[in-house]
C-alpha positions as CSV (number, residue, x, y, z in Angstrom):
1,X,27.7,21.9,6.5
2,X,24.3,22.2,7.3
3,X,20.9,20.7,5.8
4,X,18.3,23.0,4.6
5,X,16.7,23.0,8.0
6,X,19.5,24.0,9.7
7,X,20.7,21.1,11.4
8,X,24.4,19.8,10.7
9,X,25.3,17.4,7.9
10,X,26.7,14.3,8.8
11,X,30.3,13.7,7.7
12,X,29.0,11.2,5.0
13,X,27.3,14.1,3.2
14,X,30.8,15.4,2.6
15,X,32.3,12.0,1.4
16,X,29.6,11.8,-1.8
17,X,29.4,14.5,-4.3
18,X,26.2,15.5,-5.7
19,X,26.8,13.9,-8.7
20,X,27.7,10.3,-7.1
21,X,24.4,11.0,-4.6
22,X,22.3,11.4,-7.9
23,X,23.4,8.6,-9.6
24,X,23.3,6.2,-6.7
25,X,19.4,7.2,-6.6
26,X,18.7,7.1,-9.9
27,X,20.2,3.7,-9.8
28,X,18.1,2.4,-7.0
29,X,14.9,4.0,-8.5
30,X,16.0,1.6,-11.7
31,X,16.4,-1.2,-10.1
32,X,12.8,-0.7,-8.0
33,X,11.6,0.1,-11.3
34,X,12.7,-3.3,-13.0
35,X,11.8,-5.4,-10.3
36,X,8.1,-3.7,-10.1
37,X,7.3,-3.7,-13.9
38,X,8.7,-7.6,-14.1
39,X,6.4,-8.3,-11.5
40,X,3.4,-6.4,-13.3
41,X,4.1,-8.4,-16.5
42,X,4.0,-11.7,-15.0
43,X,1.2,-11.4,-12.7
44,X,-2.0,-12.6,-13.4
45,X,-4.6,-10.0,-11.6
46,X,-5.0,-10.1,-7.9
47,X,-8.6,-10.0,-6.4
48,X,-9.3,-6.2,-6.3
49,X,-7.7,-5.1,-9.5
50,X,-10.4,-6.2,-12.3
51,X,-13.0,-3.9,-10.1
52,X,-10.5,-1.0,-10.2
53,X,-9.6,-1.2,-13.8
54,X,-13.2,-1.5,-14.6
55,X,-14.4,1.5,-12.5
56,X,-11.4,3.6,-14.0
57,X,-12.7,2.9,-17.3
58,X,-16.5,3.9,-16.4
59,X,-15.3,7.0,-14.5
60,X,-12.9,7.7,-17.5
61,X,-15.6,7.0,-20.5
62,X,-19.3,7.4,-18.5
63,X,-18.3,10.0,-16.1
64,X,-20.1,7.4,-13.8
65,X,-19.5,6.5,-10.2
66,X,-21.6,4.0,-9.5
67,X,-18.8,1.2,-9.5
68,X,-16.6,0.9,-6.5
69,X,-18.3,3.4,-4.4
70,X,-16.9,2.2,-1.3
71,X,-13.1,4.1,-2.8
72,X,-13.2,7.9,-3.3
73,X,-12.3,8.0,-7.0
74,X,-8.9,9.6,-7.3
75,X,-6.7,6.6,-7.0
76,X,-8.7,5.1,-10.0
77,X,-8.1,8.2,-11.9
78,X,-4.8,7.6,-11.9
79,X,-5.1,3.8,-13.3
80,X,-7.2,5.1,-15.8
81,X,-4.5,7.6,-17.1
82,X,-2.5,4.0,-18.0
83,X,-6.0,2.0,-19.0
84,X,-6.8,4.7,-21.4
85,X,-3.5,4.1,-23.5
86,X,-4.9,0.2,-24.0
87,X,-7.7,1.2,-25.6
88,X,-9.8,-1.5,-24.1
89,X,-13.3,-2.3,-25.7
90,X,-16.0,-2.3,-22.8
91,X,-20.1,-2.5,-23.1
92,X,-21.7,0.8,-22.2
93,X,-23.8,1.0,-19.2
94,X,-22.8,-2.4,-18.1
95,X,-25.6,-2.8,-15.2
96,X,-23.7,-5.9,-13.5
97,X,-22.0,-5.9,-10.3
98,X,-18.5,-4.7,-9.9
99,X,-17.1,-7.9,-9.8
100,X,-18.9,-8.7,-13.1
101,X,-17.9,-5.3,-14.4
102,X,-13.7,-6.2,-14.1
103,X,-14.4,-10.0,-15.3
104,X,-15.9,-8.5,-18.4
105,X,-13.5,-6.0,-19.1
106,X,-10.5,-8.3,-18.9
107,X,-12.0,-11.4,-20.1
108,X,-15.3,-10.7,-22.0
109,X,-14.8,-8.1,-24.2
110,X,-12.3,-9.3,-27.1
111,X,-9.8,-7.7,-24.9
112,X,-5.8,-8.5,-24.3
113,X,-6.5,-9.0,-20.1
114,X,-2.4,-8.6,-19.5
115,X,-2.2,-5.9,-21.8
116,X,-5.0,-4.0,-20.4
117,X,-3.8,-5.1,-16.7
118,X,-0.2,-3.6,-17.4
119,X,-1.6,-0.3,-18.6
120,X,-3.6,-0.3,-15.4
121,X,-0.8,-1.1,-13.2
122,X,1.9,1.4,-14.7
123,X,0.7,4.6,-13.7
124,X,0.5,3.2,-9.8
125,X,4.5,2.1,-10.8
126,X,5.2,5.6,-11.8
127,X,4.0,7.1,-8.9
128,X,5.7,4.6,-6.4
129,X,8.9,5.9,-7.9
130,X,7.8,9.6,-7.5
131,X,7.3,8.6,-3.6
132,X,10.9,7.2,-3.8
133,X,11.8,10.4,-4.0
134,X,10.0,11.6,-1.3
135,X,11.7,9.5,0.8
136,X,14.6,10.6,-0.3
137,X,14.2,14.2,0.0
138,X,12.9,14.2,3.3
139,X,15.4,11.8,4.8
140,X,18.3,14.2,3.0
141,X,16.9,17.0,5.0
142,X,17.1,15.4,8.1
143,X,20.2,13.0,7.7
144,X,22.3,14.6,5.0
145,X,22.5,12.8,1.7
146,X,24.0,9.9,2.5
147,X,21.2,9.4,5.0
148,X,18.7,10.2,1.8
149,X,20.5,7.0,-0.1
150,X,20.1,4.5,3.0
151,X,16.4,5.3,3.2
152,X,15.4,5.1,-0.4
153,X,17.2,1.7,-0.5
154,X,15.5,0.7,2.0
155,X,12.4,1.7,0.3
156,X,13.4,0.5,-2.9
157,X,14.3,-2.8,-1.6
158,X,11.0,-3.2,0.5
159,X,9.2,-6.8,-0.6
160,X,5.8,-4.8,0.3
161,X,6.0,-1.6,-1.6
162,X,7.6,-3.5,-4.4
163,X,4.8,-6.1,-4.3
164,X,2.3,-3.7,-3.8
165,X,3.6,-0.4,-6.0
166,X,3.3,-3.1,-9.0
167,X,-0.3,-3.5,-8.4
168,X,-3.5,-1.7,-10.0
169,X,-5.2,-0.6,-6.2
170,X,-5.1,2.1,-4.1
171,X,-2.8,1.2,-0.6
172,X,1.0,2.9,-2.1
173,X,-0.8,5.8,-3.9
174,X,-2.9,6.8,-0.6
175,X,0.0,6.2,1.8
176,X,2.4,7.7,-0.6
177,X,0.3,11.2,-0.8
178,X,0.1,10.7,3.0
179,X,4.0,10.5,3.1
180,X,4.2,13.7,0.6
181,X,2.0,15.5,3.0
182,X,4.0,14.8,5.9
183,X,7.1,16.1,4.0
184,X,6.0,19.2,2.9
185,X,4.4,20.2,6.5
186,X,7.9,19.4,7.7
187,X,9.4,22.2,5.1
188,X,6.5,24.6,6.0
189,X,8.5,25.2,9.1
190,X,10.5,27.5,7.5
191,X,8.0,29.0,4.8
192,X,4.7,27.9,6.0
193,X,3.1,30.4,3.2
194,X,4.9,28.3,0.5
195,X,4.6,24.5,1.6
196,X,1.0,24.6,3.5
197,X,-1.2,24.5,0.4
198,X,0.6,21.6,-1.7
199,X,0.9,19.8,1.8
200,X,-3.0,20.4,2.4
201,X,-3.6,18.8,-1.6
202,X,-1.6,15.8,-1.3
203,X,-3.4,15.3,2.6
204,X,-6.5,15.6,0.3
205,X,-5.0,13.5,-2.6
206,X,-4.5,10.9,0.1
207,X,-8.0,11.3,1.5
208,X,-9.6,11.1,-2.2
209,X,-7.7,8.0,-2.9
210,X,-8.4,5.6,0.1
211,X,-10.8,6.6,3.4
212,X,-8.8,5.0,5.6
213,X,-6.6,7.6,5.2
214,X,-9.2,10.1,7.2
215,X,-7.7,8.9,10.1
216,X,-4.9,11.0,9.7
217,X,-6.5,14.0,9.2
218,X,-6.7,15.0,12.8
219,X,-2.8,14.3,12.9
220,X,-1.9,16.1,9.7
221,X,-3.6,19.4,10.9
222,X,-1.9,19.5,14.3
223,X,1.2,19.6,12.3
224,X,0.4,22.2,10.2
225,X,-0.5,24.5,13.3
226,X,2.9,23.4,14.5
227,X,4.7,24.2,11.5
228,X,2.9,27.7,11.2
229,X,4.0,28.4,15.0
230,X,7.4,28.0,15.3
231,X,8.9,30.7,16.9
232,X,11.2,32.8,14.5
233,X,13.2,34.3,17.1
234,X,13.3,35.8,20.7
235,X,10.2,38.0,21.9
236,X,10.3,41.1,24.0
237,X,9.1,40.1,27.1
238,X,5.9,42.9,26.9
239,X,5.0,41.2,23.6
240,X,5.3,37.8,24.7
241,X,1.5,37.4,25.5
242,X,0.5,39.4,22.3
243,X,2.7,36.8,20.5
244,X,0.9,33.8,22.1
245,X,-2.2,34.7,21.0
246,X,-1.1,35.7,17.7
247,X,0.7,32.2,17.5
248,X,-2.5,30.2,18.6
249,X,-4.7,32.0,15.6
250,X,-1.9,31.5,13.1
251,X,-1.6,28.0,14.3
252,X,-5.7,27.5,13.9
253,X,-5.8,29.2,10.6
254,X,-2.8,26.7,9.0
255,X,-4.7,24.0,10.6
256,X,-8.1,25.4,8.7
257,X,-6.3,26.1,5.9
258,X,-5.0,22.7,5.6
259,X,-8.4,21.0,6.0
260,X,-9.9,23.2,3.4
261,X,-7.5,22.1,0.7
262,X,-7.7,18.8,1.4
263,X,-11.3,18.3,1.4
264,X,-11.3,20.6,-1.6
265,X,-9.2,18.0,-3.4
266,X,-12.0,15.5,-2.5
267,X,-14.7,17.5,-4.2
268,X,-12.5,18.0,-7.0
269,X,-11.7,14.3,-7.4
270,X,-15.3,13.5,-7.4
271,X,-16.2,16.5,-10.0
272,X,-13.6,15.4,-12.5
273,X,-15.8,11.9,-12.9
274,X,-19.0,13.9,-13.0
275,X,-19.2,17.5,-13.0
276,X,-23.0,17.4,-12.1
277,X,-22.5,15.0,-9.4
278,X,-25.5,12.5,-10.4
279,X,-26.0,9.9,-7.8
280,X,-28.1,7.5,-6.9
281,X,-27.2,5.5,-3.6
282,X,-26.4,1.7,-4.7
283,X,-28.5,-1.2,-3.0
284,X,-26.9,-2.4,0.2
285,X,-25.5,1.0,1.5
286,X,-26.0,0.3,5.2
287,X,-28.1,3.1,7.4
288,X,-26.0,3.5,10.3
289,X,-27.0,4.8,13.5
290,X,-24.4,5.7,16.3
291,X,-21.6,7.6,15.8
292,X,-20.6,6.3,12.8
293,X,-23.4,7.1,11.0
294,X,-23.5,10.8,12.6
295,X,-19.4,11.1,11.0
296,X,-21.0,9.9,8.1
297,X,-23.4,12.3,7.7
298,X,-21.4,15.1,9.5
299,X,-18.1,14.9,6.9
300,X,-17.9,18.0,4.6
301,X,-17.7,15.2,1.3
302,X,-19.8,14.8,-1.4
303,X,-22.9,12.5,-0.9
304,X,-21.1,9.7,-2.7
305,X,-17.9,9.9,-0.5
306,X,-20.4,9.6,2.5
307,X,-22.2,6.5,1.1
308,X,-18.9,5.2,0.6
309,X,-17.9,5.7,4.1
310,X,-21.3,4.2,5.3
311,X,-20.2,0.9,2.8
312,X,-17.0,0.6,4.7
313,X,-18.3,1.0,8.3
314,X,-20.7,-2.1,6.9
315,X,-17.6,-4.1,6.0
316,X,-16.0,-3.4,9.2
317,X,-19.5,-4.8,11.2
318,X,-18.5,-7.9,9.2
319,X,-17.2,-10.9,10.7
320,X,-14.4,-12.2,8.0
321,X,-11.8,-15.2,8.2
322,X,-8.2,-14.8,9.6
323,X,-5.3,-16.7,9.3
324,X,-2.3,-16.1,11.5
325,X,1.0,-18.6,12.2
326,X,-1.4,-21.5,11.2
327,X,-4.3,-20.5,12.9
328,X,-7.8,-20.0,11.0
329,X,-10.1,-18.1,13.1
330,X,-13.2,-15.9,12.7
331,X,-13.2,-12.4,13.5
332,X,-9.8,-10.2,14.2
333,X,-6.7,-10.2,16.5
334,X,-5.9,-6.5,17.8
335,X,-1.6,-8.3,17.0
336,X,-2.6,-9.1,13.8
337,X,-0.9,-6.2,11.9
338,X,2.0,-6.3,14.0
339,X,2.6,-10.0,13.7
340,X,2.4,-9.8,10.0
341,X,4.6,-6.9,9.5
342,X,7.4,-8.8,11.8
343,X,7.0,-11.7,9.2
344,X,7.0,-9.7,5.9
345,X,10.2,-7.3,6.6
346,X,13.2,-8.0,5.9
347,X,15.6,-8.4,9.3
348,X,17.6,-6.0,8.3
349,X,15.1,-3.6,7.6
350,X,13.4,-4.3,11.1
351,X,16.6,-3.9,12.8
352,X,17.4,-0.5,11.1
353,X,13.5,1.1,11.4
354,X,13.8,0.0,15.3
355,X,17.4,2.3,15.4
356,X,15.7,5.1,13.7
357,X,13.2,5.3,15.9
358,X,15.1,5.4,18.9
359,X,17.6,8.1,16.8
360,X,14.2,10.4,16.8
361,X,14.5,10.9,20.4
362,X,17.8,12.3,20.1
363,X,18.0,16.5,20.5
364,X,18.9,16.5,16.9
365,X,15.6,14.4,15.4
366,X,13.1,15.2,18.0
367,X,11.5,18.3,16.3
368,X,11.1,15.9,13.0
369,X,9.7,12.7,15.1
370,X,6.2,13.7,15.0
371,X,6.2,14.0,10.9
372,X,7.7,10.9,10.5
373,X,6.5,8.8,13.3
374,X,3.0,10.0,14.2
375,X,1.0,9.5,10.7
376,X,2.1,5.5,10.5
377,X,1.2,5.4,14.3
378,X,-2.0,6.4,14.0
379,X,-2.8,4.4,11.0
380,X,-1.1,1.7,12.5
381,X,-3.7,2.0,15.5
382,X,-6.5,2.4,13.3
383,X,-5.9,-0.6,11.3
384,X,-5.3,-2.8,14.2
385,X,-8.8,-1.7,15.7
386,X,-10.6,-2.9,12.3
387,X,-12.2,-6.2,11.6
388,X,-9.9,-7.3,8.6
389,X,-7.1,-9.5,9.0
390,X,-6.5,-9.3,5.1
391,X,-2.5,-8.5,4.9
392,X,0.5,-5.7,5.5
393,X,-1.2,-3.7,2.7
394,X,-3.8,-1.9,5.0
395,X,-0.5,-0.7,7.1
396,X,1.7,-0.2,3.8
397,X,2.4,3.5,5.5
398,X,4.9,1.9,7.5
399,X,6.9,0.6,4.9
400,X,7.3,4.1,3.1
401,X,7.7,6.2,6.4
402,X,10.1,4.5,8.9
403,X,13.1,4.6,6.1
404,X,13.2,8.2,7.0
405,X,13.5,7.4,10.7
406,X,16.3,4.8,9.6
407,X,18.4,7.5,7.9
408,X,18.4,9.4,11.2
409,X,19.9,6.3,12.8
410,X,22.6,6.2,10.6
411,X,23.4,9.7,11.0
412,X,23.8,10.3,14.7
413,X,27.2,11.5,15.6
414,X,27.9,9.5,18.8
415,X,30.7,7.6,20.4
416,X,31.3,4.7,18.3
417,X,29.4,5.9,15.3
418,X,32.3,4.4,12.5
419,X,31.5,0.8,13.7
420,X,27.7,1.4,13.8
421,X,27.6,2.7,10.4
422,X,29.6,-0.5,9.4
423,X,26.7,-2.6,11.1
424,X,24.3,-0.5,9.8
425,X,25.5,-1.3,6.3
426,X,25.9,-4.6,6.6
427,X,21.7,-4.4,7.9
428,X,20.6,-2.8,4.7
429,X,23.2,-4.9,2.7
430,X,21.3,-8.0,4.2
431,X,17.8,-6.2,3.7
432,X,18.8,-5.8,-0.1
433,X,19.5,-9.4,-0.2
434,X,16.6,-10.9,1.1
435,X,14.7,-8.5,-1.1
436,X,16.4,-9.9,-4.0
437,X,15.9,-13.8,-2.9
438,X,12.2,-13.2,-3.6
439,X,12.5,-11.5,-7.1
440,X,10.1,-11.5,-9.1
441,X,7.4,-12.8,-6.5
442,X,6.9,-10.0,-4.2
443,X,3.8,-10.4,-2.6
444,X,4.4,-14.1,-0.6
445,X,7.9,-12.7,0.9
446,X,8.6,-13.6,4.3
447,X,11.6,-13.3,6.2
448,X,14.6,-15.6,6.8
449,X,13.4,-16.1,10.8
450,X,10.0,-17.2,9.2
451,X,11.1,-19.7,6.3
452,X,11.4,-17.3,3.2
453,X,8.6,-17.0,0.4
454,X,8.0,-20.6,0.4
455,X,6.9,-20.8,4.2
456,X,4.7,-17.8,4.0
457,X,1.2,-19.3,3.2
458,X,2.1,-21.3,6.3
459,X,2.0,-18.0,8.6
460,X,-0.4,-15.6,6.7
461,X,-2.7,-15.9,3.9
462,X,-4.8,-13.6,1.2
463,X,-2.3,-10.5,0.2
464,X,0.0,-11.1,2.4
465,X,0.8,-14.5,-0.1
466,X,-1.7,-15.6,-2.5
467,X,-3.8,-12.9,-4.0
468,X,-4.6,-15.0,-6.7
469,X,-1.9,-13.5,-9.1
470,X,-0.1,-16.8,-10.3
471,X,-2.7,-18.5,-12.9
472,X,-0.2,-17.6,-15.8
473,X,2.8,-19.4,-14.0
474,X,0.4,-22.0,-13.0
475,X,-0.5,-22.5,-16.7
476,X,3.0,-22.9,-18.0
477,X,3.9,-25.3,-15.4
478,X,0.9,-27.5,-16.2
479,X,1.7,-27.5,-19.9
480,X,5.2,-28.0,-19.0
481,X,5.2,-30.6,-16.5
482,X,1.8,-32.2,-16.6
483,X,0.2,-32.4,-20.2
484,X,-2.6,-34.3,-21.0
485,X,-3.6,-34.8,-17.1
486,X,-6.7,-34.5,-15.4
487,X,-6.9,-30.9,-13.4
488,X,-9.4,-30.3,-10.4
489,X,-8.5,-26.5,-9.8
490,X,-10.0,-24.4,-6.4
491,X,-8.6,-21.3,-7.5
492,X,-9.1,-18.2,-5.2
493,X,-9.0,-14.9,-7.2
494,X,-10.3,-13.1,-10.1
495,X,-8.6,-14.7,-12.5
496,X,-10.3,-17.2,-15.1
497,X,-8.6,-19.7,-15.8
498,X,-9.7,-20.7,-19.2
499,X,-8.4,-17.6,-20.4
500,X,-4.9,-18.6,-19.5
501,X,-5.4,-22.3,-21.2
502,X,-6.1,-24.3,-18.1
503,X,-8.8,-26.9,-18.5
504,X,-9.9,-27.7,-15.1
505,X,-12.6,-29.1,-13.2
506,X,-14.0,-28.0,-9.9
507,X,-13.3,-30.3,-6.9
508,X,-16.4,-29.1,-5.4
509,X,-18.8,-30.4,-7.9
510,X,-17.9,-34.1,-7.6
511,X,-18.1,-36.7,-5.1
512,X,-14.6,-37.4,-3.5
513,X,-13.8,-40.8,-5.2
514,X,-14.1,-39.1,-8.6
515,X,-11.3,-36.3,-7.7
516,X,-8.4,-38.2,-9.0
517,X,-5.1,-36.7,-11.1
518,X,-3.9,-33.5,-10.1
519,X,-5.4,-31.2,-7.4
520,X,-4.6,-27.8,-8.0
521,X,-5.1,-25.5,-5.0
522,X,-4.7,-21.6,-3.7
523,X,-3.0,-21.5,-0.6
524,X,-5.6,-18.9,0.6
525,X,-8.1,-21.5,0.0
526,X,-6.0,-23.9,2.3
527,X,-5.9,-21.5,4.6
528,X,-9.5,-20.9,5.1
529,X,-9.8,-24.5,6.7
530,X,-12.9,-25.7,4.0
531,X,-13.7,-28.6,5.1
532,X,-14.5,-30.1,1.7
533,X,-11.6,-29.4,0.7
534,X,-9.4,-31.1,3.7
535,X,-11.5,-33.9,3.2
536,X,-9.6,-34.1,-0.4
537,X,-6.5,-32.6,1.1
538,X,-5.9,-35.6,3.6
539,X,-5.7,-38.4,1.0
540,X,-3.7,-35.9,-1.6
541,X,0.2,-36.1,-2.0
542,X,2.0,-32.5,-2.5
543,X,4.3,-32.9,-5.7
544,X,4.8,-28.9,-6.6
545,X,4.6,-25.7,-6.0
546,X,4.1,-22.5,-8.2
547,X,4.9,-19.0,-7.6
548,X,4.7,-20.2,-3.3
549,X,0.9,-19.6,-3.8
550,X,-0.6,-22.7,-5.7
551,X,0.0,-26.1,-4.1
552,X,-0.1,-28.8,-6.5
553,X,-1.5,-32.7,-5.1
554,X,-1.4,-35.4,-6.8
555,X,-4.7,-38.1,-5.6
556,X,-4.8,-41.7,-7.1
């Protein structure tokens, strides 16, 4: 049996008939959907979500690009498709900050905050499931249908993909569009004219969702050129020189064509919001010089995009507070993201990823290695050079691409392959069980080697653990276990505690001696090592935990 790309399919493909493979794939995606919807229903807003929801509504109703200019509009237009179904009320022409606009949409306009939030999250959930089909198709084309199911299982049970795929944020959509582009470029090796244009459109969608995808543009353009110039057969000796010139022209044309389509998609995303592209740069856009300023000025994108680049470069020039393995620090560590991935990826998945990367060196899979491994590698290196040590969501491409590589490890026909496949099945089961054990709290997941979700806040902070998502759970816990007790709350997030029925005082607004009763603290606050909070915690006793993100102390 041969795959669509000419490689011999593994024997496992003959074991499972197509109907059984389809049933397994549907079951995996159904379990993933249930996990994401459950998380989406239960979680209060994370820090970024209200901003994106308010920007989405502003784009849809007012055709105004002012809110959230540091990110392109496409991902927020996806979110807007869900928000529209909730029919929320929102003041036209709101003049506050984007954070104020998000808070007003959810809590200040008479809307049901959780209903609006769920509506904003659902389109991202749907996209995440569709990207699962891309993972399955990509892996199946390389490693047969059994390999496709292995890749899909690793994807569907990735705690990071489930966690961020259930939020109204931009990380998973951007990475998923990039994955789709890489898959289409791989298919373009056989039929360039058919697959290169949609590959360019998917690449443009990635860039039109999040600017960090710009780092992948040269890589995907080079892959487009390579796909278009694969020799289709032996050339006569006298024609080889002319053939080389023709291939070079064809490759350059393919790369240019993909980039033109990508740029067109970015322009289209802005024009979809405002066909007249009315734009006044907001206050605070950095006036950059040097290479960054030159790059922002020369990019062939609309002015709002280029100003957004300047804002992002300004963020990169700032100094942020990081937290890794119990150490609070200022600035960034080059090894932060690899370390965070080591903590937050199931151990079975890590082993299968490593085996998959090694397997792609084999002759059978070597042609696919650049398509599977280069895009996530380049984005990982680019993110490691950044200044924001705030979470593995910045490299969510890694757990979205590497399941495809893992499928190749399972499919390799080598001596002892039967025993290896049993071992791979055990590793896959270990990864699945580890993921299921964290249900429904996927954001604070960490693997067993680092103590599991209850210990994540001791190793990592922000979107790796506590991103403000547990206000609703906290309200339920306080009502059930601590009724009528005095509550002091140090919360880090975008939610409004009073909306959830939490009547709490600010522990930083009173002398320490008056802070008595329950001291409730977001774990990300603890990671920041604020001296005022540390002084209070020294004389407090931890008595409870909410969602592995909020700790309840008692002060007497």
